[in-house]
BADOFI-509798 format. One record per residue (C-alpha): residue number from 1; chain; z, y, x. Coordinates in steps of 0.001 Angstrom, whole numbers, plus 500000, padded with zeros to 6 digits. Layout:
% BADOFI-509798
<NUM, "A", <Z, Y, X>>
...
***
This chain:
% BADOFI-509798
<1, "A", <153794, 819962, 799995>>
<2, "A", <154294, 816209, 799824>>
<3, "A", <151689, 813542, 800405>>
<4, "A", <149417, 812838, 797425>>
<5, "A", <150311, 809164, 797582>>
<6, "A", <153118, 807276, 799248>>
<7, "A", <151384, 804196, 800613>>
<8, "A", <148148, 803843, 802616>>
<9, "A", <146985, 800226, 802782>>
<10, "A", <144503, 798373, 804968>>
<11, "A", <142054, 796442, 802816>>
<12, "A", <143517, 792940, 802666>>
<13, "A", <140231, 791044, 802591>>
<14, "A", <139142, 792699, 805820>>
<15, "A", <142488, 791997, 807497>>
<16, "A", <142673, 788358, 806431>>
<17, "A", <139024, 787712, 807331>>
<18, "A", <139723, 788842, 810890>>
<19, "A", <142979, 786887, 811060>>
<20, "A", <141332, 783691, 809780>>
<21, "A", <138466, 784101, 812246>>
<22, "A", <140735, 784433, 815270>>
<23, "A", <143048, 781653, 814019>>
<24, "A", <140052, 779383, 813430>>
<25, "A", <138921, 779830, 817024>>
<26, "A", <142434, 778977, 818252>>
<27, "A", <142510, 775792, 816138>>
<28, "A", <139029, 774792, 817295>>
<29, "A", <140002, 775151, 820955>>
<30, "A", <143185, 773155, 820305>>
<31, "A", <141114, 770351, 818729>>
<32, "A", <138779, 770351, 821735>>
<33, "A", <141760, 770075, 824077>>
<34, "A", <143045, 766954, 822306>>
<35, "A", <139703, 765122, 821904>>
<36, "A", <139803, 762193, 824315>>
<37, "A", <137238, 762279, 827078>>
<38, "A", <134554, 759607, 826894>>
<39, "A", <131066, 759054, 828324>>
<40, "A", <129573, 760983, 825390>>
<41, "A", <132249, 763730, 825307>>
<42, "A", <132900, 765544, 828553>>
<43, "A", <135303, 768454, 828569>>
<44, "A", <135234, 771445, 830877>>
<45, "A", <138156, 772082, 833153>>
<46, "A", <141321, 771753, 831087>>
<47, "A", <142908, 774893, 832528>>
<48, "A", <139998, 776969, 831250>>
<49, "A", <140437, 775609, 827713>>
<50, "A", <144187, 776212, 827811>>
<51, "A", <143635, 779749, 829092>>
<52, "A", <141153, 780421, 826268>>
<53, "A", <143618, 778943, 823749>>
<54, "A", <146373, 781281, 824992>>
<55, "A", <143949, 784201, 824755>>
<56, "A", <143177, 783379, 821125>>
<57, "A", <146896, 782977, 820358>>
<58, "A", <147385, 786485, 821719>>
<59, "A", <144646, 787635, 819322>>
<60, "A", <146465, 786004, 816396>>
<61, "A", <149728, 787668, 817459>>
<62, "A", <147958, 791047, 817700>>
<63, "A", <146671, 790780, 814127>>
<64, "A", <150017, 789597, 812739>>
<65, "A", <151839, 792431, 814517>>
<66, "A", <149310, 795030, 813335>>
<67, "A", <150640, 797173, 810466>>
<68, "A", <149333, 796353, 806992>>
<69, "A", <150163, 799678, 805448>>
<70, "A", <151585, 803091, 806269>>
<71, "A", <154259, 804569, 804059>>
<72, "A", <154975, 808301, 804141>>
<73, "A", <158392, 809555, 803088>>
<74, "A", <158908, 813052, 801602>>
<75, "A", <160404, 814291, 804889>>
<76, "A", <157241, 813251, 806778>>
<77, "A", <158475, 810052, 808376>>
<78, "A", <155793, 807398, 808845>>
<79, "A", <156758, 803777, 808212>>
<80, "A", <154259, 801275, 809638>>
<81, "A", <154815, 797891, 807949>>
<82, "A", <153574, 794622, 809482>>
<83, "A", <154478, 790978, 809012>>
<84, "A", <156731, 791160, 812076>>
<85, "A", <158693, 794209, 811002>>
<86, "A", <158609, 797927, 810340>>
<87, "A", <158212, 800739, 812853>>
<88, "A", <159611, 804093, 811745>>
<89, "A", <158274, 807195, 813503>>
<90, "A", <158572, 810889, 812760>>
<91, "A", <155297, 812678, 812073>>
<92, "A", <156508, 815463, 814373>>
<93, "A", <156163, 813060, 817331>>
<94, "A", <152517, 812347, 816457>>
<95, "A", <150206, 813850, 819084>>
<96, "A", <146804, 812284, 818398>>
<97, "A", <144896, 810140, 815925>>
<98, "A", <141751, 808594, 817398>>
<99, "A", <139415, 805649, 817083>>
<100, "A", <139041, 802863, 819629>>
<101, "A", <136523, 800084, 820202>>
<102, "A", <133597, 801955, 818659>>
<103, "A", <135578, 802928, 815570>>
<104, "A", <136984, 799450, 814891>>
<105, "A", <140606, 800600, 815236>>
<106, "A", <142525, 803764, 814357>>
<107, "A", <145191, 804586, 816924>>
<108, "A", <148190, 806782, 816171>>
<109, "A", <149543, 808108, 819481>>
<110, "A", <153134, 809302, 819500>>
<111, "A", <155186, 810765, 822330>>
<112, "A", <156594, 807341, 823276>>
<113, "A", <154454, 804815, 821410>>
<114, "A", <150955, 803889, 820298>>
<115, "A", <150266, 802102, 817009>>
<116, "A", <146885, 800504, 816369>>
<117, "A", <145513, 799673, 812901>>
<118, "A", <142206, 798365, 811600>>
<119, "A", <139926, 801221, 810568>>
<120, "A", <139884, 800115, 806941>>
<121, "A", <142703, 802197, 805515>>
<122, "A", <142405, 803327, 801905>>
<123, "A", <143153, 807060, 801735>>
<124, "A", <142929, 807605, 805508>>
<125, "A", <141433, 811096, 805256>>
<126, "A", <144040, 812087, 802693>>
<127, "A", <146764, 810938, 805114>>
<128, "A", <145128, 812790, 808019>>
<129, "A", <144875, 816030, 806046>>
<130, "A", <148568, 815741, 805112>>
<131, "A", <149512, 815138, 808769>>
<132, "A", <147274, 817990, 809989>>
<133, "A", <148845, 820378, 807449>>
<134, "A", <152285, 819288, 808624>>
<135, "A", <151432, 819579, 812325>>
<136, "A", <148496, 821934, 813024>>
<137, "A", <148234, 821028, 816743>>
<138, "A", <147493, 817384, 815879>>
<139, "A", <144374, 816141, 817691>>
<140, "A", <141983, 814017, 815605>>
<141, "A", <139159, 812274, 817483>>
<142, "A", <136347, 810123, 816177>>
<143, "A", <137191, 810353, 812487>>
***
């Protein structure tokens, strides 16, 4: 029994809205860092702004590295595609599929890795039923 469809995609509008939001915060903090200090504009400690900027850059990196879609091959291999590359994992190594952050993310836990996606995947339940049929001891939490 093969998967009903080959490709399971995260809704692009949702993904790009989150990416633009986090990127916008990073740009705003960068603008605040470079505004010259004057009697009417007083900045907080510069190290705090730089730390917050680095934190938001990490958020941008996290969203860019997050897979955009999951591709299932006929032999059951899962290909997680992101803008930074593709991670190929066997479905036999999958031990758990769960939600994190109050259902905001779906996490695929493998024997040696963990892959996190936004919980806005078209055909997610179809994919989970295919994986559960392939591996009956698969643990599914929060979905």
